[in-house]
C-alpha positions in Angstrom: -9.5 40.2 -88.6 -7.5 43.4 -88.7 -8.0 47.1 -88.8 -8.1 48.6 -92.4 -4.8 50.4 -91.9 -2.8 47.3 -90.9 -0.7 45.6 -93.6 -2.2 42.2 -94.6 -0.6 39.1 -93.1 1.7 37.1 -95.4 1.5 33.3 -95.9 4.2 31.6 -93.8 4.9 34.6 -91.6 4.1 34.4 -87.9 1.2 36.6 -86.7 -0.2 37.2 -83.2 -3.9 36.3 -83.0 -6.1 37.2 -80.1 -9.6 36.1 -78.9 -11.8 39.2 -79.3 -13.1 39.1 -75.7 -10.8 36.8 -73.6 -7.6 38.5 -72.8 -5.6 35.3 -71.9 -6.5 33.5 -75.2 -3.9 34.4 -77.8 -1.5 32.5 -80.1 1.1 33.0 -82.8 0.0 31.4 -86.1 1.6 31.0 -89.5 -1.1 31.2 -92.1 -0.6 28.9 -95.1 -3.1 31.0 -97.1 -4.3 34.6 -96.9 -7.6 35.7 -98.5 -8.8 39.3 -98.6 -12.4 39.4 -97.4 -13.1 43.1 -97.8 -14.0 44.2 -101.3 -15.3 47.8 -101.6 -18.5 47.8 -103.6 -20.1 51.3 -102.9 -18.4 54.6 -102.5 -18.0 58.1 -103.9 -21.7 58.3 -104.6 -22.1 55.1 -106.5 -20.9 51.6 -107.4 -17.1 51.2 -107.6 -17.0 47.5 -108.2 -16.9 45.7 -111.5 -18.3 42.5 -110.1 -21.7 41.4 -111.4 -24.6 40.2 -109.3 -24.0 36.7 -110.7 -20.3 36.9 -109.9 -21.1 37.8 -106.3 -23.6 35.0 -106.1 -21.0 32.5 -107.4 -18.4 33.7 -104.8 -20.9 33.3 -101.9 -21.9 29.8 -103.1 -18.2 28.7 -103.4 -17.4 30.1 -99.9 -20.3 28.3 -98.4 -19.1 25.1 -100.0 -15.7 25.6 -98.2 -17.3 26.1 -94.8 -17.3 23.0 -92.7 -20.7 21.2 -92.4 -20.6 21.2 -88.6 -20.6 25.1 -88.7 -23.6 25.1 -91.1 -25.9 22.5 -89.4 -29.1 24.0 -87.9 -29.1 21.8 -84.7 -26.2 22.6 -82.4 -23.8 24.1 -84.8 -20.1 24.4 -83.9 -19.2 28.0 -83.1 -17.0 29.6 -85.8 -13.8 30.9 -84.3 -12.7 34.4 -85.1 -9.4 35.9 -84.1 -8.3 39.5 -84.2 -5.0 41.3 -84.5 -3.5 42.9 -81.4 -4.3 46.4 -82.8 -7.9 45.5 -83.4 -8.2 43.9 -80.0 -6.9 47.1 -78.3 -9.3 49.2 -80.4 -12.3 47.0 -79.4 -11.5 47.1 -75.8 -10.8 50.9 -75.8 -14.3 51.4 -77.3 -15.8 49.0 -74.8 -14.3 50.7 -71.8 -15.2 54.2 -73.1 -18.9 53.2 -73.5 -19.4 50.8 -70.6 -21.5 52.3 -67.8 -19.6 53.1 -64.6 -21.3 52.0 -61.4 -21.5 54.1 -58.3 -20.9 52.8 -54.8 -22.3 54.6 -51.8 
């Protein structure tokens, strides 16, 4: 995942990916496929998408078919791994630190 102002990754080009919460978990990856997940549907006071309800339903059903069965099982599902860009990681942690309570020692 990335911030909206970052350029999208390109297939075959190395990208730094980080675990959202564990600082030491990071890796360079070369994606073989890049799929845009964010599609604006509402804005400027109304609908701005030309996708029908049936089209949205078909898209969701197809994406669920591509999801591995071990992620979908109800008993003990495998966690779905999510990585973030370095910029999004820095943003998350900045917000986290700004809003975390500060203890007081006496």
